[in-house]
C-alpha positions in Angstrom: 86.6 2.5 -16.4 84.2 5.4 -16.5 84.8 5.9 -20.2 83.2 2.5 -20.8 80.5 2.6 -18.2 79.7 6.4 -18.4 77.9 6.5 -21.7 75.7 3.5 -20.8 74.9 5.0 -17.4 74.1 8.4 -18.9 71.8 6.7 -21.5 70.0 4.8 -18.8 69.6 8.0 -16.7 68.1 9.9 -19.6 65.9 6.9 -20.5 64.6 6.8 -17.0 63.9 10.5 -16.9 62.0 10.3 -20.2 60.0 7.3 -18.9 59.2 9.1 -15.6 58.0 12.3 -17.4 55.9 10.2 -19.8 54.4 8.4 -16.8 53.5 11.7 -15.1 52.1 13.1 -18.3 49.9 10.1 -18.7 48.6 10.3 -15.2 47.6 13.9 -15.8 46.0 13.3 -19.2 44.3 9.9 -18.7 41.5 11.1 -16.3 40.6 14.0 -18.6 40.5 11.7 -21.6 38.3 9.2 -19.8 36.0 11.9 -18.6 35.7 13.3 -22.1 35.0 9.9 -23.5 32.3 9.3 -20.9 30.7 12.7 -21.8 30.8 11.9 -25.5 29.2 8.5 -24.9 26.5 10.1 -22.8 25.7 12.7 -25.5 25.7 10.0 -28.2 23.3 7.8 -26.2 21.0 10.8 -25.6 20.9 11.8 -29.2 20.2 8.2 -30.2 17.4 8.0 -27.7 15.9 11.2 -29.0 16.1 10.0 -32.6 14.3 6.8 -31.5 11.6 8.7 -29.7 11.1 11.0 -32.7 10.9 8.0 -35.0 8.4 6.3 -32.7 6.3 9.5 -32.5 6.2 9.7 -36.3 5.0 6.1 -36.4 2.4 6.7 -33.8 1.2 9.8 -35.7 0.9 7.9 -39.0 -0.9 5.1 -37.2 -3.4 7.6 -35.7 -4.0 9.2 -39.1 -4.8 5.8 -40.6 -7.5 5.1 -38.0 
């Protein structure tokens, strides 16, 4: 009987171990990934705001020169 059930059981055990290891790895990596994405977005927004402020300052300077 084990010669019929054994290979399937072994395959299921290995599959479960791989799934468990992948789950643990995801739980370790996911918070770091989300934190890095959050920092990237914050830097991106800050750069965009700085570019907008510089553009507005240039517009104001040109408007002041025309007066």
